[in-house]
C-alpha atoms as one frame of an Amber mdcrd trajectory, in Angstrom:
protein
 136.461 118.816  84.760 133.085 118.884  84.621 133.412 116.876  81.323 135.417
 114.239  83.481 133.335 114.303  86.894 130.025 113.717  84.516 132.270 110.821
  82.448 133.574 109.238  86.285 129.691 109.269  87.614 128.132 107.888  84.594
 130.985 104.993  84.980 130.330 104.495  88.714 126.468 104.265  88.216 127.262
 101.861  85.478 129.668  99.072  87.445 127.414  99.868  90.688 123.980  98.915
  89.033 122.561  95.612  88.380 119.009  94.291  87.523 115.715  93.712  89.753
 115.180  90.450  90.628 111.646  90.561  90.228 111.073  93.166  87.111 114.364
  93.466  86.144 114.531  97.113  85.683 117.824  98.658  87.191 118.670  99.110
  91.126 121.529  99.890  92.759 123.891  97.158  93.671 122.704  97.221  96.739
 119.468  96.262  96.665 118.046  93.414  94.799 114.796  94.871  94.258 114.082
  98.203  92.398 111.810 100.722  94.582 108.679  99.802  92.395 108.474  95.712
  93.660 109.698  96.922  96.981 106.226  99.084  97.523 104.475  95.889  96.496
 106.152  93.108  98.802 103.223  90.912  97.890 103.798  90.640  94.854 107.053
  90.768  94.852 107.250  87.530  97.504 104.974  85.504  94.657 107.441  86.329
  91.855 110.499  85.701  93.761 109.361  82.366  95.502 108.443  81.386  91.470
 111.890  81.999  90.228 113.200  80.806  93.823 111.529  77.094  92.603 112.614
  77.671  89.379 116.003  78.357  90.301 116.270  75.014  93.117 115.071  72.887
  89.964 117.557  73.658  87.971 120.505  73.361  90.341 118.795  70.155  91.227
 118.888  68.589  87.686 122.806  70.179  87.301 123.588  69.170  90.313 122.836
  65.536  89.518 124.611  66.064  85.838 127.918  66.303  88.316 127.018  63.874
  90.738 126.838  61.109  88.414 129.496  62.534  85.881 131.798  62.927  88.820
 130.616  58.996  90.216 130.175  60.908  94.097 127.591  60.571  95.960 127.612
  63.678  98.102 127.313  67.841  96.715 130.379  68.822  98.425 132.369  65.819
  97.109 132.071  67.386  93.593 135.639  68.470  92.424 135.356  69.137  89.310
 136.762  72.267  87.816 136.698  71.174  84.166 136.570  74.867  81.674 135.731
  72.424  78.810 132.270  71.580  80.996 129.330  73.408  79.813 127.896  72.069
  82.849 130.571  73.248  84.871 129.818  76.938  84.119 125.923  76.055  84.556
 126.776  75.033  88.073 129.000  78.106  88.939 126.105  80.430  87.790 123.548
  79.076  89.952 125.436  78.709  92.661 125.803  82.709  92.281 122.250  82.761
  91.677 121.053  80.905  94.665 123.281  82.585  96.601 121.783  86.185  95.504
 118.427  84.720  96.372 119.111  84.953  99.759 119.785  88.869  99.791 116.584
  89.287  98.037 114.602  87.091 100.458 116.494  89.208 103.780 115.176  92.204
 101.783 111.371  91.575 101.225 111.495  90.595 104.717 112.945  93.936 106.045
 116.714  93.318 106.338 116.738  89.204 107.174 115.554  90.446 110.530 112.750
  88.131 111.637 109.118  87.952 111.221 107.097  87.504 108.097 106.189  85.058
 105.900 109.126  83.004 104.251 109.892  83.005 100.403 109.931  79.446  98.523
 111.865  76.209 100.206 115.522  76.285 101.485 118.586  77.124  98.779
């Protein structure tokens, strides 16, 4: 049974882990930043701001492509879900990344409660 318990723990740890948004070290599923990056919030904030800017630029360009392709003028009106379109999958991936950025921002601000310097522009 100890081997079974060890295997279950390892599998649980594997599925409940992810990588730090700043340095790509492993962290738990509930944290977007590793302990090293949380100990250096100023550096982490600068890196997060730079990555947010890049994500927002990529998201903007993908959305422009989708708006043009679907001949719509509002992001909310994009009804494309074509499984043959690489841009669609990039849009879905970027949407998820933009959502995760909000959690990292909140973590940098100490749980998202108020005071402190914001990171990057609007998501």
